[in-house]
C-alpha positions in Angstrom: -0.2 0.1 0.2 1.4 3.5 -1.0 -0.3 6.6 1.2 0.9 10.2 -0.2 0.0 13.4 1.3 -1.6 16.1 -1.3 -2.0 19.5 0.1 -1.3 23.0 -1.0 1.0 25.1 1.0 -1.4 27.7 2.1 -5.6 27.3 2.8 -7.7 26.6 0.2 -10.5 24.6 -0.6 -10.8 20.7 -0.8 -12.4 18.9 -3.2 -12.7 15.2 -2.6 -14.1 13.5 0.5 -12.9 10.2 2.4 -13.6 6.9 0.3 -13.6 8.6 -2.6 -12.2 7.4 -5.7 -9.4 9.6 -7.5 -7.5 9.1 -10.7 -4.2 10.5 -10.9 -5.7 13.8 -12.5 -7.8 14.5 -10.0 -8.0 18.0 -8.5 -7.8 17.5 -4.6 -7.3 20.6 -3.5 -6.9 24.9 -4.8 -5.8 28.1 -3.2 -4.1 31.3 -4.1 -0.3 32.6 -2.6 1.3 35.7 -2.9 3.1 36.7 -5.8 6.5 37.2 -5.4 6.7 39.7 -8.1 6.9 43.2 -6.9 7.6 46.2 -9.5 8.8 49.5 -8.8 7.5 52.8 -10.5 8.6 56.1 -10.4 5.6 57.9 -11.1 7.8 61.2 -11.0 10.0 60.5 -13.5 7.1 59.3 -16.0 5.0 62.1 -16.0 8.1 64.7 -15.2 6.6 66.6 -12.1 8.5 66.8 -8.5 8.3 63.7 -6.2 6.5 65.6 -3.5 3.6 66.7 -6.1 3.0 63.3 -7.5 0.1 62.4 -5.4 -2.4 64.8 -7.1 -1.9 63.1 -10.4 -2.5 59.5 -8.9 -5.9 57.8 -10.7 -5.2 54.5 -8.3 -4.2 54.3 -4.4 -2.9 52.2 -2.4 -5.4 48.2 -2.8 -6.9 49.2 -6.7 -6.5 46.3 -8.7 -4.5 47.4 -12.0 -4.1 46.0 -15.0 -1.0 45.6 -17.1 -0.5 49.0 -19.3 -3.6 50.8 -17.5 -2.9 54.4 -16.2 -2.0 54.8 -13.2 -0.9 58.7 -13.3 -1.6 61.2 -16.0 -0.4 65.0 -15.9 -2.1 67.2 -18.5 -1.0 70.4 -19.6 -1.3 73.4 -22.0 -5.0 73.4 -22.0 -4.8 69.2 -22.3 -2.5 69.2 -26.1 0.0 67.4 -23.9 0.1 65.0 -21.9 2.5 62.4 -20.0 1.3 59.4 -18.6 2.3 56.1 -16.1 0.8 52.9 -17.2 1.2 49.5 -14.5 3.8 47.4 -16.0 1.9 44.0 -14.9 -1.4 42.8 -14.0 -1.8 43.1 -9.9 -2.7 45.4 -7.0 -1.1 48.7 -6.1 0.4 47.9 -2.9 1.9 51.0 -1.4 2.4 54.9 -2.6 4.9 56.8 -1.0 3.9 60.4 -1.1 7.9 61.7 -0.5 9.3 59.5 -3.2 6.3 59.8 -5.4 7.2 55.8 -5.8 4.6 53.2 -6.0 4.9 49.3 -5.5 2.5 46.9 -7.5 2.6 43.6 -6.7 1.5 40.8 -9.3 -2.2 39.0 -9.1 -2.4 36.3 -6.5 -1.0 32.6 -8.0 -3.7 30.1 -8.4 -2.3 26.7 -7.3 -3.8 23.7 -7.1 -2.6 19.9 -6.2 -3.9 17.0 -7.3 -4.1 13.4 -6.7 -1.0 11.9 -8.7 -1.6 8.6 -8.3 -4.9 6.3 -8.4 -6.7 5.4 -5.4 -8.6 5.8 -2.4 -8.8 9.3 -0.5 -8.3 7.8 3.4 -8.2 10.7 4.8 -8.8 15.1 4.6 -6.4 17.9 5.4 -9.0 20.4 6.4 -8.5 23.1 3.9 -4.9 22.0 2.4 -5.7 18.7 1.1 -5.9 14.9 1.3 -3.8 11.5 1.5 -4.3 9.3 -1.3 -4.1 5.5 -0.8 -2.9 3.0 -3.6 -2.0 -0.7 -4.1 1.3 -0.9 -6.5 4.9 -0.8 -6.8 7.2 2.2 -5.4 10.6 2.7 -6.7 13.4 5.1 -5.7 15.7 6.6 -7.8 19.1 7.8 -7.3 18.5 11.1 -8.8 16.5 13.0 -11.1 15.4 16.4 -12.6 11.6 17.2 -13.4 8.7 17.2 -11.3 5.6 15.0 -11.3 4.4 13.7 -14.5 2.3 10.9 -15.9 2.6 8.4 -18.7 2.9 4.8 -20.3 5.8 2.9 -19.6 7.8 2.5 -22.8 11.0 0.6 -23.2 13.5 1.8 -25.9 16.2 -0.3 -25.6 16.6 -4.8 -25.2 18.8 -4.3 -22.3 19.8 -2.9 -19.2 23.2 -2.3 -20.3 22.2 -0.4 -23.7 22.0 2.8 -24.1 19.4 5.4 -25.3 20.2 7.4 -28.5 18.4 9.7 -30.0 17.7 6.9 -32.9 15.9 5.1 -30.4 13.3 8.4 -29.1 10.5 8.6 -32.1 7.4 10.5 -32.1 5.0 7.7 -30.7 7.1 8.4 -27.3 4.6 11.9 -27.0 3.3 11.4 -23.7 5.0 8.4 -22.7 7.7 7.7 -20.0 10.7 6.0 -21.7 13.2 3.1 -20.0 16.4 3.3 -21.0 19.2 1.1 -20.3 22.9 2.2 -19.1 22.9 6.1 -19.9 21.5 8.7 -22.4 22.8 10.7 -24.6 22.4 14.4 -24.9 21.3 14.1 -27.9 18.6 11.7 -26.6 17.4 14.2 -23.9 16.7 17.1 -26.7 15.1 14.3 -28.9 13.0 13.3 -26.2 12.0 16.6 -24.7 11.3 17.6 -28.6 8.8 14.7 -29.1 6.9 15.3 -26.1 7.9 12.5 -24.0 6.8 12.5 -20.4 9.9 11.6 -19.1 13.3 8.9 -18.8 14.2 6.3 -16.6 18.0 5.5 -16.8 20.5 3.7 -15.4 22.8 6.9 -15.6 23.6 10.4 -17.5 26.9 12.4 -17.8 27.0 15.3 -16.1 28.5 17.6 -18.4 25.2 16.2 -20.7 22.8 17.1 -17.7 24.4 20.5 -17.0 24.6 20.9 -21.1 20.4 19.8 -21.4 19.7 22.2 -18.3 21.7 25.3 -19.2 23.6 25.3 -15.7 24.9 23.2 -13.2 22.8 21.8 -10.8 23.4 23.5 -7.0 22.9 22.1 -4.1 19.4 22.3 -2.9 16.1 20.8 -3.9 15.4 19.7 -8.1 12.0 19.1 -9.5 11.1 22.5 -10.3 13.1 22.6 -14.0 11.3 23.6 -16.8 12.6 21.0 -19.6 9.4 19.5 -20.6 10.0 16.3 -19.4 11.0 14.5 -16.2 14.6 12.1 -15.5 15.0 9.5 -12.5 18.5 8.2 -12.7 18.5 4.9 -10.9 21.7 4.2 -10.6 24.5 7.0 -10.9 25.9 9.3 -13.0 28.4 7.9 -16.1 27.3 4.9 -17.3 25.2 2.3 -15.3 23.8 0.0 -16.4 20.6 -0.5 -14.8 20.0 -2.9 -12.3 18.9 -6.2 -14.0 15.8 -7.3 -11.5 14.7 -3.7 -11.7 14.9 -3.6 -15.5 12.9 -7.0 -15.9 10.3 -5.1 -13.7 9.8 -2.3 -15.8 10.0 -4.5 -18.7 6.8 -6.9 -17.0 5.3 -3.7 -16.7 5.2 -2.2 -20.1 2.0 -0.5 -21.3 0.9 0.6 -17.8 0.7 3.8 -16.4 3.2 5.4 -13.8 3.6 8.4 -12.0 6.7 9.8 -11.5 8.8 12.5 -10.0 12.0 13.7 -10.0 12.2 16.2 -7.0 15.4 15.2 -5.3 16.8 17.0 -2.1 20.7 16.4 -2.8 22.5 17.2 0.0 20.7 15.5 2.8 19.2 12.8 0.4 15.8 13.2 2.5 14.0 13.7 -0.5 14.2 11.2 -3.9 13.3 10.6 -7.3 10.3 7.8 -7.8 8.1 5.9 -9.6 4.9 4.5 -8.6 3.3 1.6 -10.9 -0.1 1.5 -9.5 -1.2 -2.6 -9.6 
């Protein structure tokens, strides 16, 4: 039995109840969080007045909602023949206005977040206003390292042996939306090809660190992975470099080919408290 806590990092609304059967796509809970995007707008500069005079030209005040490019201050002169305006750079809310400096702070609109069940199963517990606990029968496999977040897809083998590399030639358009299983390592060309063709994930024995850096466009730091937006999730089962996948694991994945799996590449690098996982429901 596999249990997973599915919750949002704030207070919101829960859409499931105890005893309910859910699919991986089922929305468990939704809520909103504060947008970290704050823009500083120097109104005085835009409309050409002294900082202390800005207030009388303002059309918006603290707490008002604004849309991108909406006029928040205007100055007309020469019998309305000449007009200077200051516009909002984003959709959001006027968070603050300084009368002394003539500066307006605009915060982006609250961000809607939702959490889905991720696995098929039954709701066994509700976390009030935050989420639920989902339980299912299945197989749980933990990888060594991963990138990319939660994804779903049908398991499909692209190689015949656990020590066989996964190359670009093995990645075909039929793999769109699927989770591709390889053998000893994945080449950089195969990573790009998989992302281009729309594969949802790759499960592989190993990968070259330089290839991974090139694929991401930056070096992996010390922290938690899983937020990478490369179009697919990569799970390494053995280690960096050329590492044939464990024969028993390869055989098990092969026996489950065609089944839908839930994967998550999130990894806590330093403490290894969080490892990527593959869940194959029974």
